[in-house]
All heavy atoms as a GROMACS GRO file, in nm:
protein
  594
    1MET      N    1  -0.940   2.736   2.925
    1MET     CA    2  -0.801   2.700   2.940
    1MET      C    3  -0.721   2.824   2.982
    1MET      O    4  -0.728   2.928   2.918
    1MET     CB    5  -0.749   2.643   2.808
    1MET     CG    6  -0.609   2.596   2.815
    1MET     SD    7  -0.569   2.518   2.657
    1MET     CE    8  -0.399   2.496   2.679
    2HIS      N    9  -0.647   2.814   3.087
    2HIS     CA   10  -0.570   2.925   3.140
    2HIS      C   11  -0.426   2.915   3.094
    2HIS      O   12  -0.361   2.813   3.111
    2HIS     CB   13  -0.578   2.924   3.293
    2HIS     CG   14  -0.510   3.042   3.354
    2HIS    ND1   15  -0.381   3.035   3.398
    2HIS    CD2   16  -0.553   3.166   3.379
    2HIS    CE1   17  -0.346   3.152   3.448
    2HIS    NE2   18  -0.450   3.233   3.437
    3CYS      N   19  -0.376   3.022   3.034
    3CYS     CA   20  -0.238   3.023   2.986
    3CYS      C   21  -0.153   3.105   3.082
    3CYS      O   22  -0.171   3.226   3.093
    3CYS     CB   23  -0.234   3.082   2.846
    3CYS     SG   24  -0.070   3.079   2.775
    4PRO      N   25  -0.059   3.043   3.152
    4PRO     CA   26   0.019   3.117   3.252
    4PRO      C   27   0.119   3.215   3.192
    4PRO      O   28   0.169   3.301   3.262
    4PRO     CB   29   0.092   3.006   3.328
    4PRO     CG   30   0.097   2.893   3.234
    4PRO     CD   31  -0.026   2.904   3.148
    5MET      N   32   0.148   3.205   3.063
    5MET     CA   33   0.247   3.293   3.002
    5MET      C   34   0.186   3.420   2.946
    5MET      O   35   0.258   3.504   2.892
    5MET     CB   36   0.322   3.219   2.891
    5MET     CG   37   0.399   3.098   2.939
    5MET     SD   38   0.509   3.130   3.077
    5MET     CE   39   0.632   3.228   2.998
    6ILE      N   40   0.053   3.438   2.957
    6ILE     CA   41  -0.011   3.554   2.897
    6ILE      C   42   0.025   3.683   2.971
    6ILE      O   43   0.046   3.787   2.910
    6ILE     CB   44  -0.164   3.536   2.887
    6ILE    CG1   45  -0.225   3.641   2.796
    6ILE    CG2   46  -0.230   3.541   3.021
    6ILE    CD1   47  -0.212   3.609   2.654
    7ILE      N   48   0.035   3.678   3.104
    7ILE     CA   49   0.066   3.798   3.182
    7ILE      C   50   0.207   3.849   3.151
    7ILE      O   51   0.224   3.968   3.120
    7ILE     CB   52   0.048   3.771   3.333
    7ILE    CG1   53  -0.095   3.725   3.364
    7ILE    CG2   54   0.087   3.893   3.415
    7ILE    CD1   55  -0.201   3.829   3.338
    8PRO      N   56   0.311   3.766   3.155
    8PRO     CA   57   0.445   3.817   3.119
    8PRO      C   58   0.452   3.867   2.975
    8PRO      O   59   0.517   3.968   2.947
    8PRO     CB   60   0.538   3.698   3.139
    8PRO     CG   61   0.465   3.608   3.231
    8PRO     CD   62   0.320   3.629   3.205
    9SER      N   63   0.382   3.799   2.885
    9SER     CA   64   0.384   3.841   2.745
    9SER      C   65   0.320   3.979   2.728
    9SER      O   66   0.370   4.063   2.654
    9SER     CB   67   0.313   3.739   2.657
    9SER     OG   68   0.386   3.620   2.652
   10LEU      N   69   0.209   4.001   2.795
   10LEU     CA   70   0.143   4.132   2.787
   10LEU      C   71   0.227   4.241   2.851
   10LEU      O   72   0.233   4.354   2.801
   10LEU     CB   73   0.005   4.125   2.851
   10LEU     CG   74  -0.099   4.045   2.775
   10LEU    CD1   75  -0.230   4.038   2.854
   10LEU    CD2   76  -0.124   4.105   2.638
   11LEU      N   77   0.294   4.209   2.960
   11LEU     CA   78   0.382   4.306   3.025
   11LEU      C   79   0.499   4.342   2.934
   11LEU      O   80   0.534   4.459   2.918
   11LEU     CB   81   0.433   4.250   3.158
   11LEU     CG   82   0.518   4.342   3.242
   11LEU    CD1   83   0.439   4.463   3.286
   11LEU    CD2   84   0.571   4.268   3.362
   12ILE      N   85   0.558   4.243   2.871
   12ILE     CA   86   0.669   4.268   2.778
   12ILE      C   87   0.621   4.348   2.658
   12ILE      O   88   0.690   4.439   2.610
   12ILE     CB   89   0.734   4.135   2.735
   12ILE    CG1   90   0.802   4.070   2.855
   12ILE    CG2   91   0.834   4.156   2.622
   12ILE    CD1   92   0.845   3.927   2.830
   13LEU      N   93   0.501   4.317   2.609
   13LEU     CA   94   0.445   4.392   2.497
   13LEU      C   95   0.423   4.538   2.535
   13LEU      O   96   0.451   4.630   2.456
   13LEU     CB   97   0.313   4.329   2.452
   13LEU     CG   98   0.240   4.399   2.338
   13LEU    CD1   99   0.324   4.397   2.212
   13LEU    CD2  100   0.105   4.335   2.315
   14ALA      N  101   0.373   4.564   2.656
   14ALA     CA  102   0.352   4.701   2.702
   14ALA      C  103   0.484   4.776   2.710
   14ALA      O  104   0.494   4.893   2.669
   14ALA     CB  105   0.281   4.701   2.837
   15ILE      N  106   0.588   4.711   2.760
   15ILE     CA  107   0.720   4.774   2.768
   15ILE      C  108   0.772   4.806   2.628
   15ILE      O  109   0.826   4.915   2.603
   15ILE     CB  110   0.818   4.684   2.845
   15ILE    CG1  111   0.777   4.675   2.992
   15ILE    CG2  112   0.961   4.735   2.833
   15ILE    CD1  113   0.852   4.569   3.071
   16ALA      N  114   0.753   4.715   2.535
   16ALA     CA  115   0.799   4.737   2.398
   16ALA      C  116   0.724   4.853   2.334
   16ALA      O  117   0.782   4.935   2.262
   16ALA     CB  118   0.781   4.610   2.315
   17LEU      N  119   0.592   4.861   2.357
   17LEU     CA  120   0.514   4.972   2.301
   17LEU      C  121   0.558   5.106   2.357
   17LEU      O  122   0.567   5.205   2.283
   17LEU     CB  123   0.365   4.949   2.326
   17LEU     CG  124   0.302   4.836   2.245
   17LEU    CD1  125   0.158   4.815   2.287
   17LEU    CD2  126   0.310   4.866   2.096
   18VAL      N  127   0.589   5.111   2.485
   18VAL     CA  128   0.639   5.235   2.545
   18VAL      C  129   0.775   5.270   2.485
   18VAL      O  130   0.802   5.387   2.454
   18VAL     CB  131   0.647   5.222   2.699
   18VAL    CG1  132   0.723   5.338   2.760
   18VAL    CG2  133   0.508   5.213   2.758
   19ALA      N  134   0.860   5.172   2.464
   19ALA     CA  135   0.991   5.197   2.403
   19ALA      C  136   0.978   5.249   2.261
   19ALA      O  137   1.049   5.342   2.222
   19ALA     CB  138   1.075   5.069   2.405
   20VAL      N  139   0.886   5.194   2.184
   20VAL     CA  140   0.863   5.242   2.048
   20VAL      C  141   0.808   5.384   2.050
   20VAL      O  142   0.849   5.470   1.970
   20VAL     CB  143   0.768   5.146   1.971
   20VAL    CG1  144   0.724   5.207   1.840
   20VAL    CG2  145   0.838   5.013   1.946
   21TYR      N  146   0.718   5.412   2.142
   21TYR     CA  147   0.663   5.548   2.155
   21TYR      C  148   0.774   5.647   2.189
   21TYR      O  149   0.783   5.755   2.129
   21TYR     CB  150   0.554   5.551   2.262
   21TYR     CG  151   0.497   5.689   2.283
   21TYR    CD1  152   0.398   5.738   2.198
   21TYR    CD2  153   0.542   5.771   2.386
   21TYR    CE1  154   0.346   5.865   2.216
   21TYR    CE2  155   0.491   5.897   2.405
   21TYR     CZ  156   0.393   5.944   2.320
   21TYR     OH  157   0.343   6.070   2.337
   22ILE      N  158   0.861   5.609   2.282
   22ILE     CA  159   0.972   5.697   2.319
   22ILE      C  160   1.066   5.717   2.200
   22ILE      O  161   1.110   5.829   2.173
   22ILE     CB  162   1.048   5.638   2.440
   22ILE    CG1  163   0.962   5.650   2.566
   22ILE    CG2  164   1.182   5.708   2.460
   22ILE    CD1  165   1.018   5.577   2.686
   23HIS      N  166   1.093   5.610   2.127
   23HIS     CA  167   1.181   5.620   2.010
   23HIS      C  168   1.127   5.718   1.907
   23HIS      O  169   1.203   5.794   1.848
   23HIS     CB  170   1.199   5.482   1.947
   23HIS     CG  171   1.275   5.487   1.818
   23HIS    ND1  172   1.411   5.495   1.813
   23HIS    CD2  173   1.232   5.486   1.689
   23HIS    CE1  174   1.450   5.500   1.686
   23HIS    NE2  175   1.343   5.493   1.610
   24THR      N  176   0.996   5.719   1.886
   24THR     CA  177   0.939   5.804   1.781
   24THR      C  178   0.916   5.947   1.826
   24THR      O  179   0.901   6.035   1.742
   24THR     CB  180   0.806   5.745   1.730
   24THR    OG1  181   0.717   5.730   1.841
   24THR    CG2  182   0.828   5.612   1.663
   25HIS      N  183   0.911   5.973   1.957
   25HIS     CA  184   0.878   6.106   2.004
   25HIS      C  185   0.993   6.180   2.072
   25HIS      O  186   0.973   6.287   2.127
   25HIS     CB  187   0.759   6.099   2.100
   25HIS     CG  188   0.630   6.072   2.029
   25HIS    ND1  189   0.592   5.945   1.991
   25HIS    CD2  190   0.532   6.154   1.986
   25HIS    CE1  191   0.477   5.951   1.930
   25HIS    NE2  192   0.437   6.077   1.924
   26VAL      N  193   1.113   6.126   2.069
   26VAL     CA  194   1.228   6.189   2.133
   26VAL      C  195   1.331   6.222   2.025
   26VAL      O  196   1.349   6.147   1.929
   26VAL     CB  197   1.290   6.094   2.239
   26VAL    CG1  198   1.417   6.151   2.296
   26VAL    CG2  199   1.190   6.069   2.349
   27THR      N  200   1.397   6.336   2.041
   27THR     CA  201   1.497   6.377   1.941
   27THR      C  202   1.639   6.337   1.980
   27THR      O  203   1.728   6.340   1.896
   27THR     CB  204   1.491   6.529   1.920
   27THR    OG1  205   1.513   6.594   2.046
   27THR    CG2  206   1.357   6.570   1.863
   28GLU      N  207   1.662   6.303   2.105
   28GLU     CA  208   1.796   6.262   2.149
   28GLU      C  209   1.831   6.126   2.089
   28GLU      O  210   1.756   6.029   2.102
   28GLU     CB  211   1.800   6.251   2.302
   28GLU     CG  212   1.788   6.382   2.374
   28GLU     CD  213   1.914   6.464   2.365
   28GLU    OE1  214   2.025   6.405   2.356
   28GLU    OE2  215   1.902   6.587   2.365
   29GLU      N  216   1.946   6.120   2.022
   29GLU     CA  217   1.986   5.996   1.955
   29GLU      C  218   2.015   5.884   2.054
   29GLU      O  219   1.980   5.768   2.028
   29GLU     CB  220   2.109   6.020   1.869
   29GLU     CG  221   2.080   6.099   1.743
   29GLU     CD  222   2.202   6.112   1.655
   29GLU    OE1  223   2.291   6.026   1.665
   29GLU    OE2  224   2.205   6.206   1.575
   30LEU      N  225   2.078   5.915   2.165
   30LEU     CA  226   2.112   5.812   2.263
   30LEU      C  227   1.986   5.749   2.322
   30LEU      O  228   1.979   5.627   2.341
   30LEU     CB  229   2.199   5.871   2.373
   30LEU     CG  230   2.262   5.772   2.469
   30LEU    CD1  231   2.350   5.674   2.394
   30LEU    CD2  232   2.342   5.844   2.574
   31VAL      N  233   1.884   5.830   2.347
   31VAL     CA  234   1.758   5.778   2.400
   31VAL      C  235   1.689   5.692   2.293
   31VAL      O  236   1.632   5.588   2.325
   31VAL     CB  237   1.667   5.894   2.446
   31VAL    CG1  238   1.531   5.843   2.489
   31VAL    CG2  239   1.734   5.973   2.558
   32GLN      N  240   1.696   5.735   2.167
   32GLN     CA  241   1.637   5.656   2.059
   32GLN      C  242   1.704   5.520   2.047
   32GLN      O  243   1.637   5.418   2.029
   32GLN     CB  244   1.647   5.730   1.926
   32GLN     CG  245   1.550   5.845   1.913
   32GLN     CD  246   1.562   5.914   1.779
   32GLN    OE1  247   1.663   5.903   1.710
   32GLN    NE2  248   1.458   5.985   1.741
   33VAL      N  249   1.836   5.518   2.056
   33VAL     CA  250   1.909   5.390   2.047
   33VAL      C  251   1.873   5.300   2.164
   33VAL      O  252   1.849   5.180   2.147
   33VAL     CB  253   2.062   5.415   2.041
   33VAL    CG1  254   2.138   5.286   2.056
   33VAL    CG2  255   2.098   5.484   1.911
   34GLY      N  256   1.868   5.357   2.283
   34GLY     CA  257   1.830   5.278   2.401
   34GLY      C  258   1.690   5.221   2.390
   34GLY      O  259   1.665   5.105   2.423
   35ALA      N  260   1.596   5.305   2.342
   35ALA     CA  261   1.458   5.258   2.325
   35ALA      C  262   1.450   5.149   2.219
   35ALA      O  263   1.374   5.053   2.234
   35ALA     CB  264   1.368   5.376   2.288
   36THR      N  265   1.528   5.161   2.114
   36THR     CA  266   1.530   5.058   2.010
   36THR      C  267   1.584   4.926   2.064
   36THR      O  268   1.529   4.819   2.036
   36THR     CB  269   1.615   5.105   1.890
   36THR    OG1  270   1.563   5.228   1.841
   36THR    CG2  271   1.615   5.002   1.779
   37ILE      N  272   1.690   4.933   2.142
   37ILE     CA  273   1.747   4.812   2.200
   37ILE      C  274   1.647   4.745   2.294
   37ILE      O  275   1.630   4.622   2.292
   37ILE     CB  276   1.879   4.844   2.272
   37ILE    CG1  277   1.986   4.880   2.169
   37ILE    CG2  278   1.926   4.728   2.359
   37ILE    CD1  279   2.113   4.935   2.228
   38ILE      N  280   1.578   4.825   2.375
   38ILE     CA  281   1.478   4.770   2.466
   38ILE      C  282   1.365   4.704   2.386
   38ILE      O  283   1.320   4.593   2.421
   38ILE     CB  284   1.425   4.878   2.560
   38ILE    CG1  285   1.534   4.917   2.660
   38ILE    CG2  286   1.300   4.832   2.634
   38ILE    CD1  287   1.501   5.037   2.744
   39ALA      N  288   1.319   4.768   2.280
   39ALA     CA  289   1.211   4.711   2.199
   39ALA      C  290   1.255   4.580   2.134
   39ALA      O  291   1.178   4.483   2.129
   39ALA     CB  292   1.167   4.812   2.094
   40LEU      N  293   1.377   4.574   2.084
   40LEU     CA  294   1.426   4.450   2.022
   40LEU      C  295   1.443   4.338   2.125
   40LEU      O  296   1.412   4.221   2.096
   40LEU     CB  297   1.558   4.476   1.950
   40LEU     CG  298   1.548   4.559   1.822
   40LEU    CD1  299   1.686   4.591   1.768
   40LEU    CD2  300   1.464   4.487   1.718
   41LEU      N  301   1.491   4.372   2.244
   41LEU     CA  302   1.501   4.272   2.350
   41LEU      C  303   1.363   4.218   2.388
   41LEU      O  304   1.346   4.098   2.412
   41LEU     CB  305   1.571   4.329   2.471
   41LEU     CG  306   1.722   4.350   2.459
   41LEU    CD1  307   1.776   4.423   2.582
   41LEU    CD2  308   1.792   4.219   2.439
   42CYS      N  309   1.265   4.306   2.393
   42CYS     CA  310   1.129   4.263   2.424
   42CYS      C  311   1.075   4.171   2.314
   42CYS      O  312   1.007   4.073   2.343
   42CYS     CB  313   1.037   4.384   2.440
   42CYS     SG  314   1.066   4.477   2.591
   43LEU      N  315   1.108   4.202   2.189
   43LEU     CA  316   1.066   4.116   2.079
   43LEU      C  317   1.125   3.976   2.093
   43LEU      O  318   1.054   3.876   2.081
   43LEU     CB  319   1.109   4.178   1.945
   43LEU     CG  320   1.086   4.092   1.821
   43LEU    CD1  321   0.937   4.079   1.792
   43LEU    CD2  322   1.161   4.147   1.703
   44VAL      N  323   1.253   3.968   2.120
   44VAL     CA  324   1.319   3.839   2.136
   44VAL      C  325   1.261   3.763   2.255
   44VAL      O  326   1.233   3.643   2.248
   44VAL     CB  327   1.472   3.857   2.150
   44VAL    CG1  328   1.540   3.728   2.192
   44VAL    CG2  329   1.530   3.910   2.022
   45LEU      N  330   1.240   3.833   2.365
   45LEU     CA  331   1.184   3.770   2.484
   45LEU      C  332   1.043   3.717   2.458
   45LEU      O  333   1.008   3.607   2.502
   45LEU     CB  334   1.183   3.869   2.600
   45LEU     CG  335   1.195   3.812   2.739
   45LEU    CD1  336   1.328   3.744   2.756
   45LEU    CD2  337   1.178   3.920   2.842
   46ASN      N  338   0.962   3.795   2.387
   46ASN     CA  339   0.827   3.749   2.355
   46ASN      C  340   0.830   3.628   2.262
   46ASN      O  341   0.746   3.539   2.272
   46ASN     CB  342   0.745   3.862   2.293
   46ASN     CG  343   0.640   3.913   2.388
   46ASN    OD1  344   0.606   3.848   2.485
   46ASN    ND2  345   0.590   4.030   2.359
   47LEU      N  346   0.926   3.624   2.170
   47LEU     CA  347   0.938   3.507   2.082
   47LEU      C  348   0.979   3.384   2.160
   47LEU      O  349   0.937   3.273   2.129
   47LEU     CB  350   1.036   3.535   1.969
   47LEU     CG  351   0.987   3.628   1.860
   47LEU    CD1  352   1.098   3.656   1.760
   47LEU    CD2  353   0.866   3.571   1.791
   48ILE      N  354   1.062   3.402   2.262
   48ILE     CA  355   1.102   3.289   2.345
   48ILE      C  356   0.983   3.238   2.425
   48ILE      O  357   0.962   3.117   2.439
   48ILE     CB  358   1.218   3.330   2.439
   48ILE    CG1  359   1.344   3.353   2.356
   48ILE    CG2  360   1.243   3.225   2.546
   48ILE    CD1  361   1.458   3.415   2.434
   49LEU      N  362   0.900   3.328   2.476
   49LEU     CA  363   0.787   3.289   2.559
   49LEU      C  364   0.665   3.242   2.479
   49LEU      O  365   0.573   3.183   2.535
   49LEU     CB  366   0.744   3.408   2.648
   49LEU     CG  367   0.844   3.450   2.755
   49LEU    CD1  368   0.792   3.574   2.827
   49LEU    CD2  369   0.870   3.339   2.853
   50ALA      N  370   0.665   3.268   2.349
   50ALA     CA  371   0.549   3.234   2.267
   50ALA      C  372   0.532   3.082   2.256
   50ALA      O  373   0.630   3.007   2.255
   50ALA     CB  374   0.565   3.292   2.127
   51PRO      N  375   0.407   3.037   2.246
   51PRO     CA  376   0.383   2.893   2.225
   51PRO      C  377   0.438   2.848   2.089
   51PRO      O  378   0.460   2.927   1.998
   51PRO     CB  379   0.231   2.881   2.228
   51PRO     CG  380   0.181   3.006   2.286
   51PRO     CD  381   0.284   3.110   2.264
   52LEU      N  382   0.461   2.720   2.077
   52LEU     CA  383   0.522   2.663   1.957
   52LEU      C  384   0.438   2.691   1.832
   52LEU      O  385   0.493   2.719   1.725
   52LEU     CB  386   0.543   2.512   1.975
   52LEU     CG  387   0.629   2.442   1.872
   52LEU    CD1  388   0.768   2.504   1.870
   52LEU    CD2  389   0.638   2.296   1.903
   53ALA      N  390   0.307   2.686   1.844
   53ALA     CA  391   0.220   2.709   1.728
   53ALA      C  392   0.239   2.851   1.674
   53ALA      O  393   0.245   2.872   1.552
   53ALA     CB  394   0.074   2.687   1.766
   54ILE      N  395   0.252   2.949   1.762
   54ILE     CA  396   0.272   3.087   1.717
   54ILE      C  397   0.408   3.102   1.652
   54ILE      O  398   0.424   3.175   1.554
   54ILE     CB  399   0.252   3.184   1.835
   54ILE    CG1  400   0.107   3.179   1.878
   54ILE    CG2  401   0.298   3.324   1.800
   54ILE    CD1  402   0.065   3.275   1.982
   55LYS      N  403   0.508   3.033   1.704
   55LYS     CA  404   0.641   3.037   1.641
   55LYS      C  405   0.635   2.981   1.499
   55LYS      O  406   0.697   3.036   1.408
   55LYS     CB  407   0.741   2.959   1.726
   55LYS     CG  408   0.772   3.025   1.858
   55LYS     CD  409   0.866   2.941   1.940
   55LYS     CE  410   0.884   3.002   2.078
   55LYS     NZ  411   0.967   2.921   2.165
   56PHE      N  412   0.560   2.872   1.479
   56PHE     CA  413   0.545   2.816   1.345
   56PHE      C  414   0.474   2.914   1.252
   56PHE      O  415   0.511   2.928   1.135
   56PHE     CB  416   0.470   2.683   1.348
   56PHE     CG  417   0.553   2.568   1.393
   56PHE    CD1  418   0.500   2.471   1.477
   56PHE    CD2  419   0.684   2.552   1.352
   56PHE    CE1  420   0.576   2.363   1.518
   56PHE    CE2  421   0.761   2.445   1.392
   56PHE     CZ  422   0.707   2.350   1.476
   57ILE      N  423   0.374   2.983   1.302
   57ILE     CA  424   0.301   3.081   1.220
   57ILE      C  425   0.394   3.196   1.180
   57ILE      O  426   0.393   3.240   1.064
   57ILE     CB  427   0.177   3.134   1.296
   57ILE    CG1  428   0.074   3.022   1.309
   57ILE    CG2  429   0.119   3.256   1.228
   57ILE    CD1  430  -0.042   3.056   1.401
   58ILE      N  431   0.476   3.243   1.272
   58ILE     CA  432   0.569   3.352   1.243
   58ILE      C  433   0.672   3.309   1.139
   58ILE      O  434   0.698   3.381   1.042
   58ILE     CB  435   0.637   3.400   1.372
   58ILE    CG1  436   0.535   3.469   1.463
   58ILE    CG2  437   0.754   3.494   1.342
   58ILE    CD1  438   0.587   3.500   1.602
   59VAL      N  439   0.728   3.190   1.156
   59VAL     CA  440   0.827   3.140   1.060
   59VAL      C  441   0.763   3.120   0.924
   59VAL      O  442   0.821   3.155   0.820
   59VAL     CB  443   0.892   3.010   1.111
   59VAL    CG1  444   0.974   2.942   1.003
   59VAL    CG2  445   0.978   3.039   1.232
   60GLY      N  446   0.642   3.066   0.920
   60GLY     CA  447   0.573   3.048   0.793
   60GLY      C  448   0.544   3.179   0.723
   60GLY      O  449   0.562   3.191   0.601
   61ALA      N  450   0.503   3.280   0.800
   61ALA     CA  451   0.476   3.411   0.741
   61ALA      C  452   0.604   3.473   0.685
   61ALA      O  453   0.604   3.532   0.576
   61ALA     CB  454   0.414   3.503   0.845
   62ILE      N  455   0.714   3.457   0.756
   62ILE     CA  456   0.842   3.510   0.708
   62ILE      C  457   0.884   3.439   0.580
   62ILE      O  458   0.927   3.504   0.483
   62ILE     CB  459   0.950   3.499   0.817
   62ILE    CG1  460   0.920   3.596   0.930
   62ILE    CG2  461   1.089   3.524   0.759
   62ILE    CD1  462   1.007   3.578   1.052
   63LEU      N  463   0.870   3.308   0.578
   63LEU     CA  464   0.909   3.233   0.458
   63LEU      C  465   0.822   3.267   0.339
   63LEU      O  466   0.871   3.283   0.227
   63LEU     CB  467   0.905   3.083   0.486
   63LEU     CG  468   1.012   3.030   0.580
   63LEU    CD1  469   0.989   2.882   0.608
   63LEU    CD2  470   1.150   3.053   0.524
   64LEU      N  471   0.691   3.280   0.359
   64LEU     CA  472   0.602   3.316   0.249
   64LEU      C  473   0.630   3.456   0.199
   64LEU      O  474   0.628   3.481   0.078
   64LEU     CB  475   0.456   3.304   0.293
   64LEU     CG  476   0.403   3.162   0.309
   64LEU    CD1  477   0.261   3.165   0.364
   64LEU    CD2  478   0.406   3.089   0.176
   65THR      N  479   0.657   3.550   0.288
   65THR     CA  480   0.687   3.686   0.248
   65THR      C  481   0.818   3.691   0.171
   65THR      O  482   0.828   3.760   0.069
   65THR     CB  483   0.695   3.778   0.372
   65THR    OG1  484   0.572   3.768   0.443
   65THR    CG2  485   0.718   3.921   0.333
   66ALA      N  486   0.919   3.618   0.218
   66ALA     CA  487   1.048   3.616   0.150
   66ALA      C  488   1.034   3.554   0.011
   66ALA      O  489   1.091   3.603  -0.086
   66ALA     CB  490   1.150   3.539   0.232
   67LYS      N  491   0.954   3.447   0.001
   67LYS     CA  492   0.934   3.382  -0.129
   67LYS      C  493   0.861   3.476  -0.224
   67LYS      O  494   0.899   3.491  -0.340
   67LYS     CB  495   0.855   3.253  -0.110
   67LYS     CG  496   0.836   3.175  -0.238
   67LYS     CD  497   0.761   3.046  -0.213
   67LYS     CE  498   0.741   2.970  -0.343
   67LYS     NZ  499   0.666   2.846  -0.321
   68ARG      N  500   0.758   3.544  -0.174
   68ARG     CA  501   0.680   3.635  -0.258
   68ARG      C  502   0.766   3.753  -0.303
   68ARG      O  503   0.760   3.796  -0.417
   68ARG     CB  504   0.558   3.684  -0.180
   68ARG     CG  505   0.459   3.758  -0.266
   68ARG     CD  506   0.333   3.790  -0.190
   68ARG     NE  507   0.268   3.665  -0.154
   68ARG     CZ  508   0.178   3.651  -0.060
   68ARG    NH1  509   0.141   3.756   0.011
   68ARG    NH2  510   0.122   3.536  -0.034
   69THR      N  511   0.851   3.804  -0.213
   69THR     CA  512   0.938   3.916  -0.247
   69THR      C  513   1.041   3.875  -0.351
   69THR      O  514   1.066   3.950  -0.446
   69THR     CB  515   1.008   3.969  -0.120
   69THR    OG1  516   0.910   4.003  -0.024
   69THR    CG2  517   1.094   4.089  -0.151
   70SER      N  518   1.099   3.758  -0.335
   70SER     CA  519   1.200   3.714  -0.431
   70SER      C  520   1.136   3.686  -0.567
   70SER      O  521   1.198   3.713  -0.671
   70SER     CB  522   1.274   3.591  -0.380
   70SER     OG  523   1.186   3.482  -0.364
   71LEU      N  524   1.013   3.633  -0.570
   71LEU     CA  525   0.944   3.612  -0.698
   71LEU      C  526   0.914   3.744  -0.766
   71LEU      O  527   0.928   3.757  -0.888
   71LEU     CB  528   0.816   3.532  -0.676
   71LEU     CG  529   0.832   3.382  -0.653
   71LEU    CD1  530   0.697   3.318  -0.623
   71LEU    CD2  531   0.897   3.316  -0.773
   72ALA      N  532   0.871   3.844  -0.690
   72ALA     CA  533   0.841   3.975  -0.747
   72ALA      C  534   0.968   4.038  -0.802
   72ALA      O  535   0.967   4.099  -0.910
   72ALA     CB  536   0.778   4.066  -0.642
   73LEU      N  537   1.079   4.024  -0.731
   73LEU     CA  538   1.207   4.077  -0.778
   73LEU      C  539   1.250   4.006  -0.906
   73LEU      O  540   1.294   4.070  -1.002
   73LEU     CB  541   1.313   4.062  -0.670
   73LEU     CG  542   1.452   4.111  -0.705
   73LEU    CD1  543   1.450   4.261  -0.729
   73LEU    CD2  544   1.550   4.075  -0.596
   74PHE      N  545   1.235   3.875  -0.909
   74PHE     CA  546   1.273   3.797  -1.028
   74PHE      C  547   1.188   3.837  -1.148
   74PHE      O  548   1.240   3.855  -1.258
   74PHE     CB  549   1.259   3.648  -1.000
   74PHE     CG  550   1.298   3.559  -1.113
   74PHE    CD1  551   1.431   3.545  -1.150
   74PHE    CD2  552   1.202   3.492  -1.187
   74PHE    CE1  553   1.469   3.465  -1.255
   74PHE    CE2  554   1.238   3.411  -1.293
   74PHE     CZ  555   1.372   3.397  -1.327
   75ASN      N  556   1.057   3.854  -1.127
   75ASN     CA  557   0.968   3.893  -1.237
   75ASN      C  558   1.001   4.033  -1.287
   75ASN      O  559   0.991   4.061  -1.407
   75ASN     CB  560   0.822   3.884  -1.194
   75ASN     CG  561   0.775   3.741  -1.183
   75ASN    OD1  562   0.831   3.652  -1.247
   75ASN    ND2  563   0.673   3.719  -1.102
   76SER      N  564   1.037   4.124  -1.197
   76SER     CA  565   1.070   4.260  -1.241
   76SER      C  566   1.201   4.260  -1.319
   76SER      O  567   1.220   4.343  -1.409
   76SER     CB  568   1.080   4.354  -1.122
   76SER     OG  569   1.192   4.321  -1.041
   77LEU      N  570   1.292   4.169  -1.288
   77LEU     CA  571   1.417   4.162  -1.364
   77LEU      C  572   1.395   4.107  -1.504
   77LEU      O  573   1.467   4.141  -1.597
   77LEU     CB  574   1.519   4.075  -1.289
   77LEU     CG  575   1.575   4.134  -1.160
   77LEU    CD1  576   1.664   4.032  -1.092
   77LEU    CD2  577   1.652   4.261  -1.190
   78LEU      N  578   1.294   4.020  -1.520
   78LEU     CA  579   1.265   3.964  -1.650
   78LEU      C  580   1.201   4.063  -1.745
   78LEU      O  581   1.213   4.050  -1.866
   78LEU     CB  582   1.174   3.840  -1.636
   78LEU     CG  583   1.240   3.717  -1.574
   78LEU    CD1  584   1.137   3.605  -1.561
   78LEU    CD2  585   1.358   3.671  -1.655
   79GLN      N  586   1.134   4.161  -1.692
   79GLN     CA  587   1.062   4.256  -1.778
   79GLN      C  588   1.149   4.370  -1.824
   79GLN      O  589   1.249   4.403  -1.788
   79GLN     CB  590   0.942   4.313  -1.706
   79GLN     CG  591   0.841   4.206  -1.679
   79GLN     CD  592   0.723   4.259  -1.598
   79GLN    OE1  593   0.724   4.372  -1.551
   79GLN    NE2  594   0.622   4.178  -1.582
   0.00000   0.00000   0.00000
């Protein structure tokens, strides 16, 4: 099965990885902010292009992590 969205997704991922690398290896604040904005835009674009099943997996992982974190916080408050 050939997925036509794999090439744009990989290209966006490569751009995001370069932006993250630039953000971590540059001392100029303006360049860091620009690289962060580019990386976040790439994240949003990849989420838009992702298949529906992957979107469900991401939302499920976020919900499970949030539930687990809130339970751990609640348990620590009880002790």
